[in-house]
C-alpha positions in Angstrom: 3.5 23.0 -34.3 3.4 20.1 -31.9 5.0 20.1 -28.5 7.5 17.3 -27.9 6.8 14.9 -25.0 10.2 15.9 -23.4 9.3 19.6 -23.6 5.9 19.0 -22.1 7.3 16.9 -19.3 10.0 19.6 -18.5 7.4 22.4 -18.5 5.0 20.4 -16.3 7.9 19.7 -13.8 7.8 23.4 -13.0 4.2 22.9 -11.6 4.5 22.5 -7.9 2.0 20.0 -6.5 1.1 18.3 -3.3 1.8 14.6 -3.2 -1.1 12.2 -3.0 -1.2 8.5 -2.8 -4.3 6.9 -4.4 -5.2 3.6 -2.7 -7.9 1.1 -3.6 -9.0 -2.4 -2.7 -10.6 -5.2 -4.8 -11.5 -8.2 -2.8 -8.5 -9.0 -0.6 -6.0 -7.2 -2.8 -5.0 -3.6 -2.1 -2.7 -1.3 -4.0 -1.7 2.3 -4.3 0.1 4.7 -6.5 1.5 8.3 -6.3 -0.7 10.8 -8.2 0.1 14.5 -8.7 -2.9 14.9 -11.0 -5.5 15.4 -8.3 -8.0 18.3 -7.9 -11.3 19.2 -6.4 -14.2 19.3 -8.9 -17.4 20.4 -7.2 -19.1 20.9 -3.8 -22.5 19.7 -5.1 -22.0 16.8 -4.9 -18.6 17.0 -3.2 -16.3 15.5 -5.8 -12.6 15.2 -6.7 -10.6 13.8 -9.6 -7.3 12.1 -10.3 -5.7 10.7 -13.4 -4.4 7.2 -13.7 -2.1 5.6 -16.2 -3.6 2.5 -17.7 -0.3 0.7 -17.2 -0.5 0.9 -13.4 -1.8 -1.9 -11.1 -4.0 0.7 -9.4 -5.9 1.7 -12.6 -7.8 -1.5 -13.1 -8.4 -1.9 -9.4 -10.1 1.5 -9.1 -12.0 0.9 -12.4 -13.3 -2.5 -11.2 -13.9 -1.8 -7.5 -15.3 1.7 -8.0 -13.6 3.0 -4.9 -10.5 5.0 -4.0 -8.9 7.0 -1.2 -6.9 10.2 -1.8 -4.2 10.4 0.9 -2.4 13.8 1.1 1.1 13.1 2.3 2.9 14.9 5.1 6.5 15.9 5.1 7.6 12.9 7.3 6.1 10.5 4.7 8.9 10.8 2.1 9.6 7.1 2.4 5.9 6.4 1.7 6.2 8.5 -1.4 9.1 6.5 -2.7 7.4 3.2 -1.8 4.2 4.0 -3.7 6.2 5.5 -6.6 7.7 2.1 -7.0 11.3 3.3 -6.2 11.7 1.7 -2.7 11.1 -1.9 -1.8 9.8 -4.5 -4.3 8.0 -2.6 -7.0 6.0 -5.7 -7.9 5.3 -6.5 -4.3 3.0 -5.3 -1.5 3.5 -1.6 -1.0 1.7 -1.5 2.3 4.3 -3.6 4.2 5.0 -1.7 7.5 2.7 1.2 6.7 -0.2 1.7 9.1 -3.6 1.9 7.6 -7.3 2.0 8.6 -10.5 2.2 6.6 -13.6 4.4 6.4 -16.8 4.0 4.4 -15.6 2.1 1.2 -13.1 -0.2 2.9 -10.2 1.1 0.8 -7.0 1.6 2.8 -6.2 5.0 4.3 -2.6 5.8 5.2 -2.4 6.5 8.9 0.0 9.5 8.9 -1.3 11.5 6.0 -2.2 15.2 6.5 -5.7 14.5 5.3 -7.7 11.9 3.3 -10.9 11.5 1.2 -12.7 8.2 0.8 -14.4 8.2 -2.6 -16.8 6.2 -4.8 -16.2 6.5 -8.5 -19.1 8.3 -10.3 -17.4 8.7 -13.7 -14.4 7.7 -15.7 -13.3 9.7 -18.8 -10.6 9.2 -21.3 -7.5 11.2 -20.7 -5.7 10.8 -24.0 -4.6 7.3 -25.1 -2.7 6.4 -21.9 -4.7 7.7 -19.0 -8.2 7.9 -17.5 -9.7 10.7 -15.4 -11.6 9.3 -12.4 -14.2 11.5 -10.7 -15.2 10.4 -7.3 -17.9 11.5 -4.9 -16.3 12.0 -1.4 -18.2 9.8 1.1 -15.9 10.5 4.0 -13.0 12.8 4.7 -10.9 13.9 7.7 -7.6 15.2 8.9 -4.8 12.8 9.7 -1.5 14.1 10.9 -1.1 17.1 13.2 -2.0 20.3 11.3 1.4 21.8 12.2 3.2 19.2 10.1 4.1 20.5 6.6 2.9 18.8 3.4 5.2 16.9 1.1 5.4 18.6 -2.3 6.9 17.9 -5.7 8.7 20.4 -7.9 11.2 20.1 -10.8 11.1 16.3 -10.5 12.1 16.3 -6.9 10.4 15.8 -3.5 10.5 19.0 -1.5 9.8 20.0 2.0 8.2 23.3 3.1 10.0 25.1 5.9 6.9 25.8 8.0 3.2 25.5 7.1 2.3 28.4 9.5 4.2 31.0 7.5 
């Protein structure tokens, strides 16, 4: 018996995830996308993974540049989430307008007010079905961004959620 796409999506919507924005740069062009499919992989070497839909503008940029940053969003960054999800502003335009960034090792943009970030070099790309790829990246630099007392932004049941207090 096969699981329908609608059932699969509904079941996966019950998985609570932190919200990340994957950013990359190729030449003078930068772009980013929201990714809930993010995980640590190994500590030797230090690696993480994320999945990218082939239809996004970020996918070919990461593939061709070989670099990406994982930005873990803080609760005050809900507008940033909606922008990089393509639901605020011009979906075809520059998603970085008005968002403060800086760079580390690779030169890919890091979102200033994220809770934490990891600057990565792609070490492998694997097929993730017919529509996605799994990128594994070696973490070259990482740090904390926003004040540690600020709660993360999370996603549950197809909605952005805010935690009450990260100290609890």
